[in-house]
C-alpha positions as CSV (number, residue, x, y, z in Angstrom):
1,X,0.0,0.0,0.0
2,X,1.3,3.4,-0.9
3,X,0.5,5.6,2.1
4,X,-1.3,8.9,1.4
5,X,-2.4,9.7,5.0
6,X,-2.0,8.5,8.5
7,X,-3.0,9.4,12.0
8,X,-1.4,8.3,15.3
9,X,-3.8,7.9,18.2
10,X,-2.9,7.4,21.9
11,X,-4.3,4.3,23.5
12,X,-4.6,4.9,27.2
13,X,-3.6,1.4,28.2
14,X,-1.0,0.2,30.7
15,X,1.6,0.6,29.2
16,X,0.3,3.3,26.8
17,X,0.7,2.5,23.2
18,X,0.0,4.0,19.8
19,X,-2.8,3.1,17.4
20,X,-1.7,3.9,13.8
21,X,-4.4,4.5,11.1
22,X,-3.1,4.4,7.5
23,X,-5.0,5.2,4.3
24,X,-3.5,4.2,1.0
25,X,-3.7,5.6,-2.5
26,X,-6.9,4.6,-4.3
27,X,-6.6,2.5,-7.4
28,X,-8.8,1.5,-10.3
29,X,-10.0,-2.2,-10.3
30,X,-10.4,-4.1,-13.6
31,X,-14.2,-3.6,-13.2
32,X,-13.8,0.2,-13.4
33,X,-14.6,0.7,-9.7
34,X,-12.1,2.2,-7.4
35,X,-10.6,0.7,-4.3
36,X,-8.9,2.4,-1.4
37,X,-6.7,0.3,1.1
38,X,-6.5,1.1,4.8
39,X,-5.0,-0.4,7.9
40,X,-5.2,0.1,11.6
41,X,-2.2,-1.1,13.6
42,X,-2.6,-1.4,17.4
43,X,-6.2,-2.5,17.6
44,X,-7.0,-6.1,18.1
45,X,-8.2,-7.8,14.9
46,X,-7.1,-5.0,12.5
47,X,-3.5,-6.0,11.9
48,X,-3.9,-6.6,8.2
49,X,-4.6,-4.4,5.2
50,X,-8.2,-4.0,4.1
51,X,-9.9,-2.1,1.3
52,X,-13.3,-0.6,0.3
53,X,-14.6,0.0,-3.2
54,X,-16.5,3.0,-4.6
55,X,-17.6,4.4,-7.9
56,X,-14.6,6.7,-8.2
57,X,-11.3,7.5,-6.3
58,X,-12.8,10.2,-4.1
59,X,-15.7,7.9,-3.1
60,X,-13.3,5.2,-2.3
61,X,-11.3,7.5,0.0
62,X,-14.5,8.8,1.7
63,X,-15.6,5.2,2.3
64,X,-12.1,4.2,3.7
65,X,-12.2,7.2,6.1
66,X,-15.7,6.3,7.2
67,X,-14.7,2.6,7.8
68,X,-11.7,3.7,9.8
69,X,-13.7,6.1,12.0
70,X,-16.4,3.4,12.6
71,X,-13.7,0.8,13.5
72,X,-12.0,3.1,15.9
73,X,-15.3,4.3,17.5
74,X,-16.7,0.8,17.7
75,X,-13.6,-0.9,19.1
76,X,-13.7,-2.3,22.6
77,X,-10.8,0.1,23.4
78,X,-13.0,3.1,22.5
79,X,-16.0,1.7,24.3
80,X,-13.9,1.3,27.5
81,X,-12.9,5.0,27.2
82,X,-9.3,4.2,26.3
83,X,-9.3,5.5,22.7
84,X,-10.8,8.4,20.7
85,X,-10.4,9.5,17.1
86,X,-9.2,12.9,18.4
87,X,-6.6,11.5,20.8
88,X,-3.0,12.2,19.8
89,X,0.1,11.0,21.6
90,X,1.7,13.5,24.0
91,X,5.4,14.3,23.8
92,X,7.9,12.5,21.6
93,X,6.9,9.2,20.2
94,X,8.8,6.3,18.5
95,X,8.8,6.3,14.7
96,X,7.9,3.0,13.0
97,X,10.6,1.9,10.5
98,X,10.4,-0.8,7.9
99,X,13.5,-3.1,7.6
100,X,14.3,-5.4,4.7
101,X,17.5,-7.4,4.7
102,X,19.1,-9.2,1.8
103,X,21.1,-11.9,3.6
104,X,23.0,-12.9,0.5
105,X,24.3,-9.5,-0.2
106,X,24.3,-8.5,3.5
107,X,22.6,-5.2,2.8
108,X,19.6,-3.8,4.8
109,X,17.3,-1.0,3.9
110,X,15.6,0.9,6.8
111,X,12.7,2.9,5.5
112,X,11.0,5.7,7.5
113,X,7.7,4.9,5.8
114,X,6.0,1.7,4.6
115,X,6.9,2.2,1.0
116,X,9.5,4.4,-0.7
117,X,8.6,4.6,-4.4
118,X,11.2,4.7,-7.1
119,X,12.4,8.3,-7.9
120,X,11.1,9.6,-4.6
121,X,14.7,9.9,-3.2
122,X,16.1,13.0,-4.9
123,X,19.3,13.2,-2.9
124,X,21.7,10.6,-1.5
125,X,24.4,11.1,1.0
126,X,27.1,8.4,1.3
127,X,28.9,8.0,4.6
128,X,31.2,5.0,5.0
129,X,28.9,1.9,4.6
130,X,25.6,3.8,4.8
131,X,23.6,5.6,2.0
132,X,21.0,8.0,3.2
133,X,18.0,8.8,0.9
134,X,16.3,12.1,1.2
135,X,13.1,13.3,-0.4
136,X,12.5,16.7,-2.1
137,X,11.4,18.2,1.2
138,X,14.7,17.3,2.8
139,X,13.1,14.6,4.9
140,X,15.0,11.4,5.4
141,X,13.2,8.6,3.6
142,X,15.5,5.7,4.4
143,X,19.0,4.3,4.6
144,X,20.9,1.5,3.0
145,X,23.2,-0.3,5.4
146,X,26.1,-2.4,4.1
147,X,27.5,-5.2,6.4
148,X,24.1,-5.4,8.0
149,X,24.6,-8.6,9.9
150,X,27.3,-7.0,12.0
151,X,25.4,-3.7,12.5
152,X,21.8,-4.5,12.9
153,X,20.4,-5.7,16.3
154,X,19.3,-9.4,16.1
155,X,15.6,-8.5,16.4
156,X,15.9,-6.5,13.1
157,X,17.6,-9.3,11.2
158,X,14.6,-11.4,9.9
């Protein structure tokens, strides 16, 4: 899913954790209808990508947002008063990163978002065995790490 929007909600549990809502880019189905993927990480039962289908791309986005709002509001976490669509985390929060590791070449890529599309990185900075990819806004998109087996913590080497 190519992410076009996301929101991080604060789940007031013990320990507190984030609920991340992600909406993907709509795409046209072979039938001519449009689908929009979405995902909710951090709520029980929502750990996989889903989609809704509408007549056009805007309709699909509207349906995806309605489904996400209904899922959050209808969750047992919300019903117990632990989660609200308007809740945002307080203070600094951890950033989710996405790690891929080519064991054969011993190269890892650590992305700052679910998917970095080809051509999105407009500037690269090479420092020793690391290549940093930056987008046109100057934001770090990801980094390529050589000799990854020796540098990555074991929990990131999957």
